[in-house]
C-alpha positions as CSV (number, residue, x, y, z in Angstrom):
1,M,-13.3,-25.6,-123.9
2,T,-13.6,-26.0,-120.2
3,L,-15.6,-23.7,-118.2
4,P,-14.3,-22.4,-114.9
5,V,-15.6,-23.9,-111.8
6,F,-17.0,-21.3,-109.4
7,S,-17.2,-22.0,-105.7
8,K,-20.9,-22.1,-104.2
9,N,-19.8,-20.9,-100.9
10,K,-21.3,-17.6,-100.0
11,M,-19.2,-14.7,-99.0
12,P,-19.1,-14.4,-95.0
13,P,-22.1,-12.4,-93.9
14,E,-21.9,-8.7,-93.4
15,I,-22.3,-7.8,-89.7
16,S,-24.5,-4.6,-89.0
17,N,-24.7,-3.2,-85.5
18,V,-28.3,-2.1,-84.6
19,V,-30.3,-1.1,-81.7
20,T,-33.7,-2.5,-81.0
21,C,-35.9,-0.7,-78.4
22,F,-39.0,-2.1,-76.8
23,L,-41.3,0.5,-75.6
24,E,-43.4,-0.6,-72.7
25,S,-46.5,0.8,-71.2
26,E,-49.1,-0.8,-68.7
27,G,-47.6,-4.2,-69.2
28,K,-47.9,-4.2,-73.0
29,I,-45.0,-3.4,-75.7
30,L,-45.3,-1.3,-78.8
31,I,-44.6,-2.9,-82.1
32,L,-44.4,-0.8,-85.4
33,K,-45.2,-2.1,-89.0
34,R,-42.5,-1.3,-91.2
35,S,-43.1,0.8,-94.3
36,N,-42.2,-0.1,-98.0
37,K,-39.8,2.8,-97.8
38,V,-37.3,1.2,-95.4
39,G,-34.3,-0.9,-96.7
40,T,-35.1,-4.3,-95.0
41,Y,-38.2,-6.3,-93.9
42,Q,-40.9,-4.3,-95.4
43,G,-44.1,-5.0,-94.1
44,K,-42.9,-6.7,-90.9
45,W,-43.6,-5.8,-87.4
46,A,-40.8,-4.7,-85.2
47,G,-39.5,-2.6,-82.2
48,V,-38.0,0.8,-82.7
49,S,-34.6,0.1,-84.4
50,G,-31.9,1.7,-86.4
51,Y,-28.2,1.3,-87.4
52,M,-25.6,2.3,-84.8
53,E,-23.9,5.6,-85.6
54,T,-22.9,6.5,-82.0
55,T,-23.1,4.6,-78.6
56,S,-25.9,2.3,-78.2
57,E,-27.6,4.4,-75.5
58,Q,-27.5,7.6,-77.6
59,Q,-28.6,5.7,-80.7
60,A,-31.6,4.2,-78.8
61,L,-32.9,7.7,-77.7
62,K,-32.3,9.1,-81.2
63,E,-34.4,6.3,-82.9
64,I,-37.1,6.5,-80.3
65,N,-37.4,10.4,-81.1
66,E,-37.1,9.8,-84.9
67,E,-39.6,7.0,-85.2
68,T,-42.1,7.8,-82.4
69,S,-41.4,11.6,-81.7
70,L,-40.9,10.8,-78.1
71,T,-38.2,12.8,-76.3
72,S,-35.8,11.3,-73.7
73,E,-37.9,13.0,-71.0
74,E,-40.9,11.0,-72.0
75,V,-39.3,7.6,-71.8
76,E,-37.5,5.9,-68.9
77,L,-34.7,3.3,-69.5
78,L,-35.8,0.1,-67.6
79,K,-33.2,-2.3,-69.1
80,K,-30.2,-2.5,-71.5
81,G,-29.6,-6.0,-72.6
82,Q,-26.3,-7.8,-73.7
83,P,-25.9,-7.7,-77.6
84,V,-27.2,-10.5,-79.4
85,T,-26.2,-11.6,-83.0
86,I,-28.9,-13.0,-85.3
87,K,-28.1,-14.2,-88.7
88,D,-30.3,-13.9,-91.8
89,E,-29.2,-16.5,-94.3
90,E,-31.6,-15.1,-96.9
91,L,-29.9,-11.7,-97.0
92,N,-26.4,-13.0,-96.0
93,K,-26.3,-10.5,-93.2
94,A,-25.8,-10.7,-89.3
95,W,-27.2,-8.4,-87.1
96,K,-25.7,-7.5,-83.8
97,I,-28.5,-6.3,-81.8
98,Y,-28.3,-4.0,-78.9
99,P,-31.6,-4.4,-77.1
100,F,-33.4,-1.9,-74.7
101,I,-36.7,-1.7,-72.9
102,F,-38.1,1.7,-72.2
103,R,-41.1,2.7,-70.3
104,V,-43.2,5.2,-72.2
105,K,-44.7,7.9,-69.8
106,T,-46.8,9.5,-72.5
107,P,-48.0,6.8,-74.8
108,D,-50.6,9.1,-76.3
109,K,-48.0,11.5,-77.7
110,I,-46.5,8.8,-80.1
111,K,-46.4,10.0,-83.7
112,I,-44.6,7.5,-86.2
113,D,-42.6,8.7,-89.2
114,W,-42.2,7.5,-92.6
115,E,-40.5,4.3,-91.5
116,H,-43.8,2.8,-90.3
117,T,-47.5,2.5,-91.3
118,E,-49.0,1.2,-88.2
119,T,-48.4,0.6,-84.4
120,K,-50.1,-1.7,-81.9
121,W,-49.8,-2.3,-78.3
122,I,-49.6,-6.0,-77.5
123,K,-48.9,-8.4,-74.7
124,P,-45.4,-9.9,-75.2
125,E,-46.7,-13.3,-75.3
126,D,-49.0,-12.3,-78.2
127,M,-45.8,-11.6,-80.5
128,D,-46.3,-14.9,-82.3
129,N,-49.6,-13.5,-83.9
130,Y,-47.6,-11.1,-85.9
131,D,-45.2,-11.3,-88.9
132,T,-42.1,-9.8,-87.3
133,V,-38.7,-9.2,-88.2
134,P,-36.4,-12.1,-87.6
135,N,-36.0,-13.3,-84.0
136,L,-38.0,-10.3,-82.6
137,K,-39.7,-12.6,-79.9
138,E,-36.3,-14.0,-78.9
139,T,-34.6,-10.7,-78.5
140,F,-37.5,-9.4,-76.3
141,Q,-37.3,-12.8,-74.2
142,N,-33.5,-12.5,-73.8
143,I,-33.6,-8.9,-72.4
144,S,-36.8,-9.3,-70.5
145,E,-35.8,-12.5,-68.8
146,G,-32.0,-11.8,-68.6
């Protein structure tokens, strides 16, 4: 009996549109440690992020409010970057990331939700010292230098 031969080729990666918001205050950016309750990258450090359900600007403000409890009046949009696509071979997924930088007017009002366990304000150049979601540093550099 001959067994069927199966292709080893993977399916094309699923593409997910997401926003990633870098919150800035006094030259530092906020990173948040993802909890074990989120769907991907548990325990990794990230910016404020979420799946796109509306326009990128509206989604960015929604995620900031949900994940930090800051309102649109407590942040100021500094920059909206061009979308970047990052592939994660392990998950066979491609992330189309819409990046933003917001200045936080009231950093002491930040209260995280269930999606994160911890926050840190860091200098952007110190990002290599943290176990982050894929390409977080490159995404930040792309928007901050672009």
